[in-house]
N, C-alpha and C positions, 0 to 999 in steps of 0.2 A: 383142198380148201384154201391154199396160199396164194391163189391167183389174185393179182391187184394188191398184194400186201407185202410189207417189207418184214424182215426178221425182227425189227424193233417192235412190231405188233405180234408176230407169230410166237416168239419165245414167252413173253409175259402171259399171252393167252394160254399157251400150253401149260405153264406153271399154275395159272388159276384153275384150269380145267382139272388138272391132277389133284390140287389141293381141295377143290370143291367136292370132287368125287370121293376122296379119301375122307373128308369131313362128314359126308353122308354116312359113310360105312362106320366112322368112329362113333357118331351119334347113336346109330342103331346098336352097336356093341355095348356102349355104356348104358343105354336103356334096358338092355337085357341083364346087365350086372345090377342095376338098380332094382330090378324086379326080384332078382336072386337075393339081394340084401333084405328087401321087404319081406320076402318069404321067410328068411331066417329070423327076422325080427318077430314075425308071428309065431314061428316055432319055438323060439327061445324067450317068449314073453314072460314065462313064469320062473325063469332062472335068475336068481339074485346074485349080484356080484358087487364088488367095490368099484365105484367110479374112481378115476385117478386124475390128478392134475399135477403137473410139474413133477412127475415121478413120485408123488405121495398120495396115499389113500385119501379119498374125499368123502363122498356120501355114497350110500347104498343105491344101486340102480339095477335094472335087469339087463341081461345080455341082449334081449330083444331091443331095448332102447338104444344100445350101442349100435346094433346093425341098422336100426332105423335112422340113426344120426349119419351113418356111412351113406345110406341111400339118399338122404336129403342134401348132403354135401355134393354128391354126384349130380343130383337133379339141378342144382344150381350151375354146375359146370355145363351141363347139357344146354341149359338156357343161353349161356354165353356162346357155345358152339353154334346154336341156331342163329343167334344174332350175326355171327361172323359169316354165316353162309352167304348172305346177300352180297357184301363186298367181294367175296370170292367169286361170285357169279358175274361180276363185271369183267368184261373182256375188251381188249384192244382191237380184236379183228373187226373189220368193217369200217374202221374209222379212217384209214388211209391217209397219207400225206398231211401229217399233223392235224388230222381230224376234219379236213375239208372235204373228203370224198373225191378228190382230184384224181383223175386216171382210173377211176373204177366205173364199171358199167352201172346203169341205173338198177337200183334194187340190191346192189352187192352187200350193203351193210345189213339189210333184212335177212338176206340169204345166209350170210356168215353167222349171224346170231341164231338162226333157226336150226342150223346144223351142229351147233356147239353143244356138246353133251354135259354142260357144267353141272346140272342138277336136275333129277327128275322132279323135284319139288319146286324149284324156282327157276323160270326161264332166264337165260343169260341176257345181259344188256350190254350194249356197246357204248363205249365212251366216244362221244363225238363233240367236237368243239365247233363253234361258229366260224364261218370263213371270214367274218368281219374282224378287223383288227381291234384289240382291246384298247381302251382308253388308258393312257398313262396318268397316274395321279399327279396333280400339281404339287410343287414344293411350296411349302409356306415360306413367307419372307424371313421367318426366324430360323429356318433350317439352313445350317451352313452348307456351302457347296464344297465339294472336294475337288 
C-alpha cells in the first residue's frame, strides 16, 4: 500500500488506522458494560440504600438508581468516542507530496482510501490540499515589522 507514498504519510496513517480500529472495539465493549449496568439497575430497583455525597450520607435512593447512573455516565462517554471516530478515520495516505498528488498514478488517492481498514462504520478520508499556493495575509500598517 505504500507505493508513491512517503513515511511521513504512512506512519500517521498506520497510527490512525490502529486507533480507529481500537476505538470501534472500545465502543462495543463499553456498550456491553452499559447494558450490564442497566440490567443490574432493573434487578436492584427495589433495594433501598443511602446515597452519598462527599463521603457523607445524603438521601435515600435505590441501588438500581446507582447502577442506572453508572450506565448513563458511560453512555455519555460512548457519544464522545463516536464523535472522535471521524477524525481518526482521516488518513494521510494518498495525499502524496504535500497534498498535491505529484508522482502518484491517477486514482492513487482513491485506491489508498478504499483499501484502508480504518472503520467498518465510516469510510476513511484522505487529507488533500490544493496544489495552488496559499495567499499570505497582508500586514496592517499598524503591525510592527520585526
